[in-house]
C-alpha positions, 0 to 999 in steps of 0.5 A: 483476517488481517490485523492492521495497525493504523498509524493514529488508532492502533491495531484493528480488524481488517473489516474496518479498513478500505483497500485503496490499491497499489501505493507509490504511483505518481500521478502523470505530470502532463495528464492532458498529453496522455492518450487513451492507452497511456490513461488505461495503463495509469488507471488499470495496470498494477504490479502483481508481485509475489512478496513484499508489496506496498498498499494504500489502506483507509481506516474507513470506520475510524479516523478515515485517514489514508496510510500505506501498508507493506504486506507480504502477498505470499503469507499475507503478513503485514510487514510494515505500516507507515503514514503517506508522508513517511518514506517506504521502510527498508526491510531487512534481507532474508538469509543474512549471515549468521 
């Protein structure tokens, strides 16, 4: 079970949220010009990365606001939470100088 911190309501159990898919996907600039294959790629094709992955979540039983979560898909750890109007945070590089 994930513990996700809503930017407005604070930490809550994963069951209070609705998953919204990959974050930071720009809407097509000229949607009327897209053919069926291009629409299918926009709607259905998503990254499936191993490691840090930016996702959209909504606090469905709380404030009902959307926000972004940076989650490690290997460990399921929540690395960062940020509002839609904030940039994706930079993560420290692993294995730095010691």
